C-alpha positions in Angstrom: 81.3 -12.2 247.5 80.2 -9.9 250.4 77.7 -7.5 248.9 75.9 -4.6 250.6 72.6 -3.2 249.2 71.5 0.2 250.4 67.9 1.2 249.8 64.8 2.1 251.7 62.7 -1.0 251.0 63.6 -4.5 249.9 60.4 -6.3 249.2 57.8 -7.2 246.7 55.1 -4.7 246.0 57.5 -1.8 245.6 59.1 -1.0 242.2 62.7 -0.3 243.2 62.3 -2.5 246.3 61.2 -5.4 244.1 64.3 -5.1 241.9 66.6 -5.2 245.0 64.5 -8.1 246.4 65.1 -10.2 243.3 68.8 -9.4 243.2 69.1 -10.3 246.9 67.2 -13.6 246.4 69.4 -14.6 243.5 72.6 -13.7 245.4 71.5 -15.9 248.3 70.7 -18.8 246.0 74.3 -18.4 244.6 75.7 -18.6 248.2 76.8 -15.0 248.6 76.7 -13.1 251.9 74.5 -10.0 252.0 74.3 -7.0 254.1 71.1 -5.0 253.7 70.9 -1.4 254.9 67.2 -0.7 254.7 64.1 0.5 256.6 61.9 -2.4 255.4 63.0 -5.9 254.4 60.9 -8.9 253.3 60.6 -11.5 256.1 62.2 -14.2 254.1 65.3 -12.0 253.6 65.5 -10.8 257.2 65.3 -14.4 258.4 67.9 -15.8 256.0 71.2 -17.0 257.5 73.0 -15.4 254.5 71.6 -11.9 255.3 72.7 -9.4 257.8 70.0 -6.8 258.0 71.0 -3.4 259.4 67.7 -1.6 260.1 67.7 2.1 259.4 64.7 3.4 261.3 63.2 6.6 260.0 59.4 6.3 260.1 59.0 8.6 263.1 60.2 11.6 261.2 57.5 13.9 259.7 58.3 14.3 256.0 59.9 12.2 253.2 62.6 14.7 252.8 63.6 14.5 256.5 63.3 10.7 256.5 65.6 10.5 253.5 68.1 12.8 255.0 68.2 10.8 258.3 68.5 7.6 256.3 71.4 9.0 254.4 73.3 10.1 257.5 72.7 6.8 259.4 73.6 4.6 256.5 76.7 6.6 255.7 77.9 6.4 259.2 77.6 2.6 259.2 79.3 2.3 255.8 82.3 4.3 256.8 82.8 2.0 259.8 82.4 -1.2 257.8 83.4 -0.5 254.2 86.5 -2.6 254.4 84.5 -5.7 255.1 82.6 -5.5 251.9 83.4 -6.4 248.3 80.6 -4.5 246.6 78.4 -1.6 247.7 75.3 -1.1 245.6 73.2 2.1 246.0 70.1 3.6 244.4 70.5 7.2 243.5 71.4 9.7 246.2 70.4 7.4 249.1 73.6 7.9 251.1 76.8 10.0 251.0 79.3 7.2 250.7 81.2 6.2 247.5 79.7 3.2 245.8 80.7 0.5 243.4 77.4 0.3 241.6 74.6 2.9 241.6 71.4 1.7 240.0 69.3 4.5 238.7 65.5 4.1 238.5 64.7 7.8 238.3 66.7 10.9 237.3 65.4 13.8 239.5 67.1 16.4 237.3 65.0 15.3 234.3 61.8 15.2 236.4 62.6 18.6 237.9 62.7 20.1 234.4 59.7 18.2 233.1 56.6 20.2 232.0 54.4 17.8 233.9 56.4 18.1 237.2 54.0 18.3 240.2 55.0 22.0 240.8 53.5 22.8 237.4 50.1 21.5 238.4 50.2 22.8 242.0 51.0 26.5 242.3 50.9 26.4 246.1 53.1 25.4 249.0 52.8 21.7 248.1 54.0 22.5 244.6 56.9 24.6 246.0 57.8 21.8 248.4 57.9 19.3 245.5 60.0 21.6 243.4 62.6 22.1 246.2 62.6 18.4 247.1 63.2 17.4 243.5 65.9 20.1 243.0 67.8 19.1 246.1 67.7 15.4 245.1 68.9 16.4 241.7 72.0 18.0 243.2 72.7 15.1 245.5 72.2 12.6 242.7 74.9 14.2 240.6 77.3 13.9 243.5 76.4 10.3 244.0 76.8 9.3 240.4 80.2 11.0 240.3 81.3 8.9 243.2 80.2 5.6 241.8 82.4 3.3 239.7 79.5 2.1 237.6 76.1 3.7 237.1 73.3 1.3 236.0 70.4 2.8 234.0 67.1 0.8 233.8 66.5 2.0 230.3 68.2 3.8 227.4 66.0 6.7 228.3 67.6 6.9 231.7 71.0 6.4 230.2 70.5 9.4 227.9 69.3 11.5 230.9 72.4 10.5 232.8 74.6 11.6 230.0 72.7 14.9 229.8 73.6 15.7 233.4 77.3 14.9 232.9 77.7 11.3 233.8 80.6 9.8 231.8 79.0 7.4 229.2 81.9 4.9 229.9 80.5 4.4 233.4 76.9 3.7 232.3 75.4 0.2 231.9 71.8 -0.5 230.9 70.1 -3.3 232.7 66.3 -3.4 232.2 64.0 -4.4 235.1 62.5 -7.8 235.0 59.2 -9.5 235.4 57.8 -12.5 237.2 57.0 -14.9 234.4 55.1 -17.3 236.7 53.0 -14.6 238.2 52.1 -12.8 235.0 51.0 -15.3 232.3 48.7 -15.3 229.3 45.1 -16.5 230.0 41.5 -15.4 230.4 39.0 -14.8 233.1 35.3 -14.2 233.3 35.0 -10.5 233.2 31.7 -10.5 235.2 33.8 -11.4 238.3 35.5 -8.0 238.0 32.3 -6.1 237.1 33.5 -5.7 233.5 31.4 -6.2 230.4 31.9 -9.3 228.2 31.7 -9.5 224.4 33.4 -6.1 224.0 37.0 -5.2 223.1 38.6 -4.1 226.4 41.8 -2.0 226.7 43.5 -1.6 230.1 45.4 1.3 231.7 47.1 1.2 235.1 48.9 3.9 237.0 48.6 6.8 239.4 45.6 8.6 238.1 45.8 11.4 240.7 48.4 13.1 238.5 48.8 13.9 234.9 52.2 12.3 234.4 50.7 8.9 233.5 48.6 10.6 230.7 45.2 9.1 231.2 43.6 12.4 229.9 45.1 11.8 226.4 43.9 8.2 226.5 40.3 9.3 227.3 40.3 12.0 224.6 41.5 9.3 222.1 38.9 6.9 223.3 36.2 9.4 222.2 37.3 8.8 218.6 37.2 5.0 218.8 33.5 3.8 219.1 32.7 0.6 220.9 36.1 0.3 222.6 36.0 -0.1 226.4 38.7 0.9 228.8 39.4 -0.6 232.3 41.4 1.9 234.5 43.4 0.6 237.5 44.4 3.3 239.9 43.3 5.2 243.0 40.3 7.4 242.1 40.3 9.5 245.3 41.4 13.0 244.5 41.6 12.0 240.8 40.2 14.4 238.2 39.5 11.7 235.7 36.1 10.4 236.8 34.7 13.9 236.2 36.5 14.0 232.8 34.9 10.7 231.8 31.5 12.3 232.6 32.3 15.4 230.6 33.4 13.3 227.6 30.3 11.1 228.0 32.3 8.0 228.3 30.6 6.7 231.4 29.3 3.5 229.6 32.8 2.6 228.2 35.3 3.5 231.0 35.4 1.3 234.0 37.3 2.5 237.1 38.6 -0.5 239.1 40.4 1.5 241.9 43.7 0.7 243.4 44.4 -3.1 243.0 47.0 -5.6 244.0 45.8 -8.3 241.7 47.2 -7.1 238.4 48.2 -10.6 237.2 44.5 -11.5 237.4 43.2 -8.2 235.9 45.5 -8.4 232.9 43.8 -11.6 231.9 40.5 -9.7 231.4 42.0 -7.3 228.9 42.6 -7.5 225.1 45.5 -5.1 225.1 47.3 -2.6 227.3 47.7 1.2 226.8 50.2 3.3 228.7 51.5 6.4 226.9 53.1 8.0 230.0 54.5 11.5 229.7 57.5 10.7 231.8 58.4 7.2 232.9 62.0 6.0 233.5 60.9 2.4 232.9 57.3 1.3 233.6 57.0 -2.1 235.1 53.3 -2.3 234.1 54.4 -2.4 230.4 56.6 -5.5 230.8 54.0 -7.1 233.1 51.4 -6.6 230.4 53.7 -8.2 227.8 54.3 -11.2 230.1 50.6 -11.5 230.3 50.5 -11.9 226.5 49.0 -8.5 225.8 49.9 -6.2 222.9 50.9 -2.8 224.3 50.6 0.8 223.2 53.1 3.0 224.9 55.2 6.2 224.2 58.7 7.1 223.5 58.8 8.9 226.8 58.4 5.6 228.6 61.6 3.7 229.3 60.1 0.3 228.8 59.5 1.2 225.2 63.0 -0.2 224.7 61.4 -3.6 224.9 58.5 -3.0 222.5 59.1 -4.1 218.9 56.8 -3.7 215.9 55.8 -7.4 216.4 54.3 -6.9 219.8 53.1 -3.3 220.1 53.2 0.3 219.1 55.4 3.2 220.5 54.0 6.7 220.0 56.5 9.3 219.0 54.4 11.9 220.8 52.6 10.8 223.9 50.2 13.7 223.6 49.2 13.0 220.0 45.5 12.2 220.4 45.0 11.3 216.7 47.9 8.9 216.6 46.8 7.2 219.8 43.2 6.9 218.5 44.5 5.3 215.3 46.5 2.8 217.4 43.5 2.0 219.6 41.4 1.5 216.5 43.9 -0.8 214.9 44.1 -3.1 217.9 40.4 -2.9 218.6 39.4 -4.0 215.1 41.9 -6.8 214.4 41.5 -9.8 216.6 44.1 -11.8 214.7 46.7 -9.0 215.0 46.1 -8.8 218.7 46.7 -12.6 219.1 49.9 -12.4 217.0 51.2 -9.4 218.9 50.3 -11.0 222.3 52.4 -14.1 221.5 55.3 -11.9 220.5 55.0 -9.8 223.6 55.2 -12.9 225.8 58.2 -14.1 223.9 60.0 -10.8 224.5 59.1 -10.7 228.1 60.6 -14.2 228.6 64.0 -12.6 227.8 63.6 -10.3 230.8 62.8 -12.5 233.8 63.8 -11.4 237.2 66.4 -14.2 237.2 68.0 -12.9 234.0 68.1 -9.3 235.4 69.7 -10.6 238.7 72.3 -12.5 236.7 73.2 -9.4 234.8 73.8 -7.6 238.1 75.8 -10.5 239.5 78.0 -10.5 236.3 78.5 -6.8 236.8 79.5 -7.2 240.5 82.0 -9.9 239.5 83.5 -7.7 236.8 83.8 -4.7 239.2 85.7 -6.8 241.6 88.0 -8.3 238.9 88.6 -4.8 237.5 89.6 -3.5 240.9 92.0 -6.4 241.4 93.7 -6.3 238.1 93.6 -2.8 236.8 93.7 0.8 238.0 91.6 1.9 235.0 88.3 3.1 236.4 86.0 2.0 233.6 84.7 -1.4 232.6 84.7 -3.0 229.2 81.4 -2.8 227.3 78.9 -5.5 228.0 76.6 -6.5 225.0 74.6 -8.6 227.4 73.5 -5.8 229.6 73.3 -3.1 227.0 71.4 -4.9 224.3 67.7 -3.9 224.0 65.2 -4.4 221.2 64.7 -1.4 218.9 61.6 0.8 219.1 58.8 1.1 216.6 57.0 4.3 215.6 53.3 4.8 215.8 51.1 4.3 212.7 50.6 7.2 210.3 
């Protein structure tokens, strides 16, 4: 197959970029030819004889909105000239204006635009207005892009529901969850002193952008007040974050440990007893499945897409991400029961092993093959249902 992937970045260290990186690497291993329309590509991909990288240079433009607009125009121009040479064109969202075979959706801007925790709700200024307009315009463009795609892939059932809510035909939607590196994220332990963390205490971990309220650290901190002796490690950039001051106000300074922005999450996970991430709006949440692969029980929320993967055996899904009491009960449960944590951690790892990057990439490859076969043998625009890509474990409610 000759496959074209259109996205801004294709490399590790970037959520959407990592997904496309893993798809690309698996396609190369299978002997397929790849064309990558992207601004940044991992060196090992750019140097591969199976890859034709078409650089879309946009870094000189001043704002993200303008950079995205220029990227869309340049990539669309190239695709119109070369579409006949390709078997599959895979996009992400409204990245370009050309029809696609597969559009993989990691974020639904219309849902984010209407969210009560949208940036414009927190910043009643020019920056907030810019973000409101940026999200609204992307929302409009996305609807057009989804309408022009043969298949729309959602990274979670949450995203699938959001796509249906904005008018995407359910028959076009597939759910393929993101994956995790099972060799990079593994169960284990580490001396906490090396990280400046206390030993001989129960330690929960939170990771995310703590400069905004969307990740919901404030609810975690308020719940922590109700759970004596539990410590919390927080991974995220503290500059311009309101939460260090909130910790002082809540008198949690002895129990909350800010680690800053880190790239060594596989190591940090080994220092924790369990992971907590009750995000207010999260289409997927790679940190959840990474914690599970690390053998950690997880507490998350129904508003987090990765909750699809969390069963009663491996964690807790809060029905209301802002329910301080329910979160406190969940924290207390895991803090006080070592045997339960061990049992849940083993179950979490077992579930994560069903979602390796290789399995995710295989699901995409199967979908590409099906799209091509459908185009060759039928004029019917929709594909048959695929239990393999749609199947996700059920969710579990929080304790009463």
